[in-house]
ZASEKOL-473557 format. One record per atom (N, C-alpha, C, O): x, y negated, z; residue in one letter; atom name. Coordinates in steps of 0.05 Angstrom, whole numbers. Example, Ala and Ser with C-alpha at 12.3 -4.5 7.8 and 13.67 -1.06 7.14 Angstrom:
BEGIN
<site east="264" north="114" up="156" type="a" atom="N"/>
<site east="246" north="90" up="156" type="a" atom="CA"/>
<site east="264" north="66" up="156" type="a" atom="C"/>
<site east="285" north="66" up="169" type="a" atom="O"/>
<site east="257" north="45" up="142" type="s" atom="N"/>
<site east="273" north="21" up="143" type="s" atom="CA"/>
<site east="258" north="-1" up="157" type="s" atom="C"/>
<site east="268" north="-23" up="161" type="s" atom="O"/>
END
This chain:
BEGIN
<site east="-237" north="525" up="700" type="m" atom="N"/>
<site east="-240" north="509" up="676" type="m" atom="CA"/>
<site east="-220" north="518" up="655" type="m" atom="C"/>
<site east="-198" north="525" up="661" type="m" atom="O"/>
<site east="-229" north="518" up="631" type="v" atom="N"/>
<site east="-211" north="523" up="608" type="v" atom="CA"/>
<site east="-211" north="498" up="591" type="v" atom="C"/>
<site east="-232" north="488" up="584" type="v" atom="O"/>
<site east="-188" north="489" up="584" type="g" atom="N"/>
<site east="-186" north="466" up="567" type="g" atom="CA"/>
<site east="-165" north="470" up="545" type="g" atom="C"/>
<site east="-145" north="483" up="550" type="g" atom="O"/>
<site east="-170" north="460" up="522" type="e" atom="N"/>
<site east="-151" north="461" up="500" type="e" atom="CA"/>
<site east="-146" north="433" up="489" type="e" atom="C"/>
<site east="-165" north="417" up="488" type="e" atom="O"/>
<site east="-122" north="428" up="482" type="g" atom="N"/>
<site east="-117" north="402" up="470" type="g" atom="CA"/>
<site east="-87" north="397" up="469" type="g" atom="C"/>
<site east="-70" north="414" up="476" type="g" atom="O"/>
<site east="-80" north="373" up="459" type="d" atom="N"/>
<site east="-52" north="365" up="458" type="d" atom="CA"/>
<site east="-41" north="359" up="486" type="d" atom="C"/>
<site east="-57" north="354" up="504" type="d" atom="O"/>
<site east="-15" north="361" up="489" type="d" atom="N"/>
<site east="-2" north="358" up="515" type="d" atom="CA"/>
<site east="-10" north="332" up="529" type="d" atom="C"/>
<site east="-16" north="333" up="553" type="d" atom="O"/>
<site east="-8" north="309" up="516" type="e" atom="N"/>
<site east="-12" north="283" up="529" type="e" atom="CA"/>
<site east="-40" north="281" up="540" type="e" atom="C"/>
<site east="-43" north="273" up="564" type="e" atom="O"/>
<site east="-62" north="286" up="525" type="p" atom="N"/>
<site east="-89" north="284" up="537" type="p" atom="CA"/>
<site east="-93" north="303" up="560" type="p" atom="C"/>
<site east="-107" north="297" up="579" type="p" atom="O"/>
<site east="-82" north="327" up="558" type="i" atom="N"/>
<site east="-86" north="347" up="579" type="i" atom="CA"/>
<site east="-71" north="337" up="604" type="i" atom="C"/>
<site east="-82" north="339" up="626" type="i" atom="O"/>
<site east="-47" north="327" up="602" type="s" atom="N"/>
<site east="-33" north="316" up="625" type="s" atom="CA"/>
<site east="-47" north="293" up="638" type="s" atom="C"/>
<site east="-49" north="292" up="662" type="s" atom="O"/>
<site east="-59" north="275" up="622" type="r" atom="N"/>
<site east="-74" north="252" up="633" type="r" atom="CA"/>
<site east="-99" north="263" up="647" type="r" atom="C"/>
<site east="-106" north="253" up="669" type="r" atom="O"/>
<site east="-112" north="283" up="636" type="f" atom="N"/>
<site east="-136" north="294" up="649" type="f" atom="CA"/>
<site east="-129" north="306" up="676" type="f" atom="C"/>
<site east="-143" north="301" up="695" type="f" atom="O"/>
<site east="-107" north="321" up="678" type="l" atom="N"/>
<site east="-99" north="333" up="703" type="l" atom="CA"/>
<site east="-93" north="312" up="724" type="l" atom="C"/>
<site east="-99" north="315" up="747" type="l" atom="O"/>
<site east="-81" north="289" up="715" type="e" atom="N"/>
<site east="-76" north="267" up="734" type="e" atom="CA"/>
<site east="-102" north="254" up="743" type="e" atom="C"/>
<site east="-105" north="246" up="766" type="e" atom="O"/>
<site east="-120" north="251" up="724" type="d" atom="N"/>
<site east="-146" north="238" up="730" type="d" atom="CA"/>
<site east="-162" north="254" up="751" type="d" atom="C"/>
<site east="-177" north="242" up="767" type="d" atom="O"/>
<site east="-160" north="281" up="750" type="i" atom="N"/>
<site east="-176" north="296" up="769" type="i" atom="CA"/>
<site east="-161" north="302" up="795" type="i" atom="C"/>
<site east="-172" north="314" up="813" type="i" atom="O"/>
<site east="-137" north="292" up="798" type="r" atom="N"/>
<site east="-122" north="295" up="823" type="r" atom="CA"/>
<site east="-130" north="272" up="842" type="r" atom="C"/>
<site east="-115" north="254" up="848" type="r" atom="O"/>
<site east="-156" north="274" up="850" type="i" atom="N"/>
<site east="-168" north="252" up="866" type="i" atom="CA"/>
<site east="-161" north="255" up="896" type="i" atom="C"/>
<site east="-162" north="277" up="907" type="i" atom="O"/>
<site east="-153" north="233" up="908" type="r" atom="N"/>
<site east="-145" north="233" up="936" type="r" atom="CA"/>
<site east="-157" north="209" up="950" type="r" atom="C"/>
<site east="-142" north="193" up="962" type="r" atom="O"/>
<site east="-183" north="206" up="949" type="r" atom="N"/>
<site east="-196" north="185" up="963" type="r" atom="CA"/>
<site east="-223" north="197" up="973" type="r" atom="C"/>
<site east="-237" north="211" up="959" type="r" atom="O"/>
<site east="-229" north="190" up="998" type="e" atom="N"/>
<site east="-253" north="201" up="1011" type="e" atom="CA"/>
<site east="-278" north="194" up="995" type="e" atom="C"/>
<site east="-281" north="172" up="985" type="e" atom="O"/>
<site east="-297" north="213" up="992" type="p" atom="N"/>
<site east="-298" north="238" up="1006" type="p" atom="CA"/>
<site east="-285" north="261" up="990" type="p" atom="C"/>
<site east="-289" north="285" up="997" type="p" atom="O"/>
<site east="-270" north="255" up="969" type="i" atom="N"/>
<site east="-258" north="276" up="952" type="i" atom="CA"/>
<site east="-228" north="276" up="958" type="i" atom="C"/>
<site east="-215" north="256" up="958" type="i" atom="O"/>
<site east="-217" north="300" up="962" type="y" atom="N"/>
<site east="-189" north="303" up="965" type="y" atom="CA"/>
<site east="-180" north="329" up="951" type="y" atom="C"/>
<site east="-184" north="351" up="963" type="y" atom="O"/>
<site east="-169" north="327" up="928" type="v" atom="N"/>
<site east="-159" north="351" up="913" type="v" atom="CA"/>
<site east="-133" north="359" up="925" type="v" atom="C"/>
<site east="-113" north="344" up="922" type="v" atom="O"/>
<site east="-132" north="382" up="937" type="e" atom="N"/>
<site east="-107" north="391" up="950" type="e" atom="CA"/>
<site east="-87" north="402" up="930" type="e" atom="C"/>
<site east="-63" north="397" up="932" type="e" atom="O"/>
<site east="-97" north="416" up="909" type="d" atom="N"/>
<site east="-78" north="429" up="891" type="d" atom="CA"/>
<site east="-92" north="435" up="865" type="d" atom="C"/>
<site east="-116" north="440" up="864" type="d" atom="O"/>
<site east="-77" north="434" up="843" type="i" atom="N"/>
<site east="-87" north="441" up="817" type="i" atom="CA"/>
<site east="-67" north="462" up="807" type="i" atom="C"/>
<site east="-43" north="457" up="804" type="i" atom="O"/>
<site east="-78" north="486" up="800" type="d" atom="N"/>
<site east="-61" north="507" up="790" type="d" atom="CA"/>
<site east="-67" north="510" up="760" type="d" atom="C"/>
<site east="-87" north="520" up="752" type="d" atom="O"/>
<site east="-48" north="500" up="744" type="a" atom="N"/>
<site east="-52" north="500" up="715" type="a" atom="CA"/>
<site east="-35" north="522" up="703" type="a" atom="C"/>
<site east="-12" north="527" up="710" type="a" atom="O"/>
<site east="-47" north="536" up="684" type="k" atom="N"/>
<site east="-34" north="557" up="669" type="k" atom="CA"/>
<site east="-34" north="550" up="640" type="k" atom="C"/>
<site east="-56" north="544" up="628" type="k" atom="O"/>
<site east="-12" north="549" up="627" type="y" atom="N"/>
<site east="-9" north="540" up="600" type="y" atom="CA"/>
<site east="-5" north="564" up="581" type="y" atom="C"/>
<site east="11" north="581" up="586" type="y" atom="O"/>
<site east="-21" north="564" up="560" type="e" atom="N"/>
<site east="-19" north="585" up="539" type="e" atom="CA"/>
<site east="-22" north="572" up="512" type="e" atom="C"/>
<site east="-29" north="549" up="510" type="e" atom="O"/>
<site east="-16" north="587" up="491" type="e" atom="N"/>
<site east="-21" north="577" up="464" type="e" atom="CA"/>
<site east="-51" north="573" up="460" type="e" atom="C"/>
<site east="-66" north="591" up="466" type="e" atom="O"/>
<site east="-59" north="550" up="450" type="p" atom="N"/>
<site east="-88" north="545" up="446" type="p" atom="CA"/>
<site east="-99" north="563" up="424" type="p" atom="C"/>
<site east="-85" north="569" up="404" type="p" atom="O"/>
<site east="-124" north="572" up="427" type="t" atom="N"/>
<site east="-137" north="588" up="407" type="t" atom="CA"/>
<site east="-155" north="571" up="390" type="t" atom="C"/>
<site east="-163" north="580" up="368" type="t" atom="O"/>
<site east="-162" north="547" up="399" type="w" atom="N"/>
<site east="-180" north="529" up="385" type="w" atom="CA"/>
<site east="-208" north="541" up="380" type="w" atom="C"/>
<site east="-222" north="534" up="361" type="w" atom="O"/>
<site east="-216" north="560" up="398" type="e" atom="N"/>
<site east="-242" north="572" up="395" type="e" atom="CA"/>
<site east="-265" north="555" up="406" type="e" atom="C"/>
<site east="-288" north="560" up="399" type="e" atom="O"/>
<site east="-258" north="535" up="422" type="f" atom="N"/>
<site east="-279" north="518" up="434" type="f" atom="CA"/>
<site east="-285" north="494" up="416" type="f" atom="C"/>
<site east="-266" north="480" up="409" type="f" atom="O"/>
<site east="-310" north="490" up="410" type="k" atom="N"/>
<site east="-318" north="468" up="392" type="k" atom="CA"/>
<site east="-332" north="445" up="407" type="k" atom="C"/>
<site east="-337" north="424" up="396" type="k" atom="O"/>
<site east="-340" north="450" up="433" type="a" atom="N"/>
<site east="-355" north="430" up="448" type="a" atom="CA"/>
<site east="-347" north="432" up="477" type="a" atom="C"/>
<site east="-334" north="451" up="486" type="a" atom="O"/>
<site east="-356" north="412" up="492" type="f" atom="N"/>
<site east="-351" north="410" up="521" type="f" atom="CA"/>
<site east="-377" north="416" up="535" type="f" atom="C"/>
<site east="-398" north="404" up="528" type="f" atom="O"/>
<site east="-377" north="433" up="555" type="k" atom="N"/>
<site east="-401" north="440" up="569" type="k" atom="CA"/>
<site east="-395" north="442" up="599" type="k" atom="C"/>
<site east="-375" north="454" up="606" type="k" atom="O"/>
<site east="-412" north="430" up="615" type="i" atom="N"/>
<site east="-409" north="432" up="644" type="i" atom="CA"/>
<site east="-428" north="453" up="654" type="i" atom="C"/>
<site east="-452" north="452" up="649" type="i" atom="O"/>
<site east="-417" north="473" up="668" type="v" atom="N"/>
<site east="-434" north="494" up="679" type="v" atom="CA"/>
<site east="-434" north="490" up="710" type="v" atom="C"/>
<site east="-413" north="490" up="722" type="v" atom="O"/>
<site east="-457" north="487" up="721" type="t" atom="N"/>
<site east="-459" north="482" up="750" type="t" atom="CA"/>
<site east="-471" north="507" up="764" type="t" atom="C"/>
<site east="-480" north="525" up="751" type="t" atom="O"/>
<site east="-471" north="506" up="790" type="g" atom="N"/>
<site east="-483" north="527" up="805" type="g" atom="CA"/>
<site east="-513" north="523" up="806" type="g" atom="C"/>
<site east="-524" north="507" up="791" type="g" atom="O"/>
<site east="-526" north="538" up="823" type="s" atom="N"/>
<site east="-555" north="536" up="826" type="s" atom="CA"/>
<site east="-561" north="509" up="839" type="s" atom="C"/>
<site east="-544" north="496" up="851" type="s" atom="O"/>
<site east="-586" north="500" up="837" type="l" atom="N"/>
<site east="-594" north="475" up="849" type="l" atom="CA"/>
<site east="-590" north="476" up="879" type="l" atom="C"/>
<site east="-582" north="456" up="892" type="l" atom="O"/>
<site east="-596" north="499" up="892" type="e" atom="N"/>
<site east="-592" north="502" up="921" type="e" atom="CA"/>
<site east="-562" north="498" up="928" type="e" atom="C"/>
<site east="-556" north="485" up="948" type="e" atom="O"/>
<site east="-544" north="510" up="913" type="e" atom="N"/>
<site east="-516" north="507" up="918" type="e" atom="CA"/>
<site east="-507" north="478" up="915" type="e" atom="C"/>
<site east="-492" north="468" up="931" type="e" atom="O"/>
<site east="-516" north="465" up="894" type="d" atom="N"/>
<site east="-509" north="437" up="889" type="d" atom="CA"/>
<site east="-519" north="419" up="911" type="d" atom="C"/>
<site east="-505" north="401" up="920" type="d" atom="O"/>
<site east="-544" north="423" up="920" type="i" atom="N"/>
<site east="-555" north="407" up="941" type="i" atom="CA"/>
<site east="-540" north="411" up="967" type="i" atom="C"/>
<site east="-533" north="392" up="981" type="i" atom="O"/>
<site east="-534" north="436" up="974" type="t" atom="N"/>
<site east="-519" north="442" up="998" type="t" atom="CA"/>
<site east="-491" north="429" up="998" type="t" atom="C"/>
<site east="-482" north="418" up="1017" type="t" atom="O"/>
<site east="-478" north="431" up="975" type="e" atom="N"/>
<site east="-451" north="420" up="972" type="e" atom="CA"/>
<site east="-453" north="389" up="975" type="e" atom="C"/>
<site east="-435" north="377" up="988" type="e" atom="O"/>
<site east="-473" north="377" up="963" type="g" atom="N"/>
<site east="-476" north="348" up="965" type="g" atom="CA"/>
<site east="-481" north="339" up="994" type="g" atom="C"/>
<site east="-469" north="319" up="1003" type="g" atom="O"/>
<site east="-498" north="353" up="1009" type="f" atom="N"/>
<site east="-503" north="346" up="1036" type="f" atom="CA"/>
<site east="-478" north="350" up="1053" type="f" atom="C"/>
<site east="-473" north="334" up="1071" type="f" atom="O"/>
<site east="-463" north="370" up="1048" type="s" atom="N"/>
<site east="-438" north="375" up="1063" type="s" atom="CA"/>
<site east="-418" north="352" up="1058" type="s" atom="C"/>
<site east="-406" north="343" up="1077" type="s" atom="O"/>
<site east="-416" north="342" up="1033" type="t" atom="N"/>
<site east="-399" north="320" up="1027" type="t" atom="CA"/>
<site east="-408" north="295" up="1040" type="t" atom="C"/>
<site east="-392" north="280" up="1051" type="t" atom="O"/>
<site east="-434" north="289" up="1040" type="m" atom="N"/>
<site east="-445" north="265" up="1053" type="m" atom="CA"/>
<site east="-440" north="266" up="1083" type="m" atom="C"/>
<site east="-432" north="246" up="1095" type="m" atom="O"/>
<site east="-444" north="289" up="1095" type="h" atom="N"/>
<site east="-439" north="292" up="1124" type="h" atom="CA"/>
<site east="-410" north="286" up="1131" type="h" atom="C"/>
<site east="-405" north="272" up="1150" type="h" atom="O"/>
<site east="-392" north="297" up="1115" type="y" atom="N"/>
<site east="-364" north="293" up="1120" type="y" atom="CA"/>
<site east="-357" north="263" up="1117" type="y" atom="C"/>
<site east="-342" north="252" up="1134" type="y" atom="O"/>
<site east="-368" north="250" up="1097" type="a" atom="N"/>
<site east="-362" north="221" up="1092" type="a" atom="CA"/>
<site east="-373" north="204" up="1115" type="a" atom="C"/>
<site east="-359" north="186" up="1124" type="a" atom="O"/>
<site east="-397" north="210" up="1125" type="f" atom="N"/>
<site east="-408" north="195" up="1147" type="f" atom="CA"/>
<site east="-394" north="200" up="1173" type="f" atom="C"/>
<site east="-392" north="182" up="1190" type="f" atom="O"/>
<site east="-383" north="224" up="1177" type="m" atom="N"/>
<site east="-369" north="230" up="1202" type="m" atom="CA"/>
<site east="-343" north="214" up="1202" type="m" atom="C"/>
<site east="-333" north="207" up="1224" type="m" atom="O"/>
<site east="-331" north="209" up="1179" type="l" atom="N"/>
<site east="-306" north="194" up="1178" type="l" atom="CA"/>
<site east="-311" north="164" up="1179" type="l" atom="C"/>
<site east="-294" north="148" up="1187" type="l" atom="O"/>
<site east="-335" north="156" up="1170" type="g" atom="N"/>
<site east="-341" north="127" up="1167" type="g" atom="CA"/>
<site east="-344" north="112" up="1191" type="g" atom="C"/>
<site east="-350" north="88" up="1191" type="g" atom="O"/>
END
């Protein structure tokens, strides 16, 4: 992910995605800070193929049910 913005909103975002509740557990976030270029004008989510997304979803559900 590439993000640009002021320090405070970026710090809040990084804390918000540091999820540690089942079935999600973020082990580590590796952030690299550089001077912003302000080249990005919009936010866009790019996902994998439908097959990859379905497989990942089933894997997550399986893990959650195994713990439940």
